[in-house]
C-alpha angles and dihedrals in degrees: 000000000000092000092052090052092051093049092048091052091047095055100037119104131186129198131172136200121262093264093038093241095120123046128187130193120195122191144154121241120229091271093050097262111152113234134179134187131188138205136186118208089340095308122118114255102159117018118209105313132183127238133197147079141275108218125205119248092355124115091204105066114180096250108104146347090085131147126192110248100170141006127189129185123197139165128222135190129175141144118217136184119236120217088231130355153120090284133025095229131039125199115217107191125155149140116235135207117191114192119192114203130194122202104219103211098040096034089225125145133209129177122215112203117200123191118192118202125175088252098047152297136303121186136168141177120247125196112203122207107277142155098243099044114045108124120016140155122227114226092182139340114234104209113148133198108192108200126220095245137306096329134170121274136189100210146165122202121268110260132165095212112033143033095183100117136119113251122253121212112210146126115276090249090058097056095086098052092040093050091048093047105047116357116039093070089064099049119114089210116032104157105095110059146344088216100041117127136179131246141266083069119184118206138175121202126222090249095052105268119141111216127185122190119196143121137252134212101015099190123158090348136093125263114263126236125185124238114201124218092206094191093061099021093236122146116207128190118260113188122211108256127224126238092287098041101262120133112202136002108209137187119187132264090055144118139219124232117274116268107219137205115185114192140182142142088228119064092213089068091062090057093046096049118118094180093115092057092043090059091059126081122262120268116297091198109089098187108047096163091111094057106096129177105236141204113200147168125207155190091254115089091060089059093042090054092044098246091122135008138241087222124083095210138019089223123089108232120203106271128198114178093325097311115121140145103242090171086078093050120095112241113237093218091231101080106133099200098069125132099252095047094046090051089054089057091045090053092050091048092050093046093052100036101253118158101219151009121222115209121194125188095034097126131067125264108053095116090051092049092047088046090055095243109186096207104046135094129164121264098200094218108064115087127204115258093259095053114078106193098195096042092051093046090053093045093050092046090052088058094045092250131129126216119227115219123229122212114184101186094187082226089287093136099172091052089051090052091051090052099035100098092044091047095048091048089050089051094051092046091055100042101261116139099168134052133196106208125195134199105190116166137015114334113256148242099032108008099270119174119248093243102040121120090255094054094041086057089053094053089049092048090054092050095049093043090051091052088059088058095042092246125148117222131218105182121197124195089013127124115297111265121261102190095287088134087082091059096036106025091177083079087089098167146001136193102204094142142055104300135186092282088077090065085070091045095062102301143274129250113281091238095049093107090053089062103040096071087055093049123015096029094054089087100040148311123317129219091221092162098221130176104086111160101173106066097177102079092191087072088064097037116010090206093061114075096181122131129211104233097217140081120244091248089054089055090055092050092055090074087069104031097044100058117211134144083213112063129173131201090213105185128090118276091240090061093050090050088060092058105030092150091061092038087064089078092058090049092050102041118102127232098205127052145204096196141004131199122196104213103173133004142166118157112248093008113060147332128196120185134175120201133187112220113240114266096003140081093238121120130198127196128199130187124184122186135200130220100306121071114238143169111248113213118198140159128215097223088130088075121096111268118248094023128111121222139186112226120198109203121202107192146163115271116241091260096042119131129166092234107032105027111011098152094057107114141145131213123202137164124220139168116253138177133178092282097053124117130205131199107188132176118237114196125216104290087003141107142156141256130210134194115200123196129174111250142189128223094273092055093049097048111129094010123120124232116246 
């Protein structure tokens, strides 16, 4: 026993964050198994947890039998400027421990690199070039996160092909029965675990710590899920397999993504954390002048609600490799992407100062895809007869508006790769500088999963190829972001979660938007497509009885709380025309920021954020609320001292409710300064939005002080 204790002391290492908030201890167990544990201000965050890999067709998996052959500690401190973001400067400060391990029997080495920030931990595995480990296949990664008890989680079920679920709040011990009762039946991939969940996973410990588990810089590697041992409360990594069940194909020298643990005793710090970005490499795009944060509208919601269609005809023409005679097909009269309708959206965008118009359903093939044609794939360059590419480009340009391209790949990734240069050249020739790509359906050609290494590499290929053509990418149904927007800032948006479209597919929970910033947005911005003013979908399409579970004021607040440099006003122009006084906030709100202050936050309950528009003195505040009405109390100490401002407050009316009275709102103007305080009602599923502009005496005449 004495010998074991001496060995354990000899191989243990400790490192702390620069401010000593976070402490990590690394050690080897008696059999040479690597183990780490983590604390925050003296409280357990991660209890002793094992590290390593199971290798395929290899008797020497990288699990134990290790000795420590080298350790290095370093410190790092830099401040860098993001191309777009919630702030104009990001501090990247950490202490690092790099541990080199040698497996005695196999003579193989791995290096585990730990980076300690004051808001958490990032660590990854590195495989140096070596004789006995050149090419290998990962059967599974064994990275554990042993939790400090049966704590609370905000989770969605593990799934290899979709992230588009509502979140469930429960104790860890409740995940298995809840999954079995109401969720598993809806999974597209149910084979791996009845307790598997997705990252980013938000947790709250019983002693008040907020813990977020995720990953950063997922490059040439599968997306990680977490499988819970609910007897011992230990999460373990579960990588997305490929079509034949393998997890990762590796060639040394190589690295894995970073595994991340963000921690605080204040929920606001989770929202403010930039650790995920800091664990990614700096931008690989030298000239970023063409990357422009964008506010847009689009021919989209009318198709989502069923008012119009993506398809030009309800017939199914004979299709051979994308070539068809649509002149012989009978138009269905409901095709949304027609010249007259698109011009209406362009006119609306120009009138109200929007940058761009997205048009879906412009290219041939939708009826064949919807009709499950076995021999058809999109070609990305051939428009329907009622969509004139050159005419609409010229019309939009005459109005100072851009068009956003839409590429629905139908998840046929190899086909998209064959067409991608032609498609991007077509875009540039016709004035498009941004594309929304989609990956709906099973991945082709061999039944890959959406989040396998192979498909992750496809998404990365599309991003890097787009950068060569100076094209911004907004990828839907792709892998959830992991901070890659720092390295490739032309990835200006993603969906990768349950967006607004589900409000037209039966609805989402009223508190959904109070969870997403703690989960999905940890890795990057989301194209959530907010701004819905008509909550009763049957008024748009009588055949659709869905209801948007949000108040109108909540929809305004989303432009501040759901950060994205790509923001859509998603509703129909005619619905905005009914509420032009409220629509003014969407017109005014910025999409790029110099500073952000997180004023209130509790996952699943409420979020209040203040942001300063880039290059201006204007501030905007957004508050979103969950199911329970509450009074939000905030101060304005983020404003510059000694200055006077006019605040326009868009708020829920006293009788507002997301289900029964969602369009009840009030607008008032008041005078504020940095000492002002606000107590504001947020209704169930509601919230408020505020625009704040510096003002002189003439502008404040007749207004009351807050």
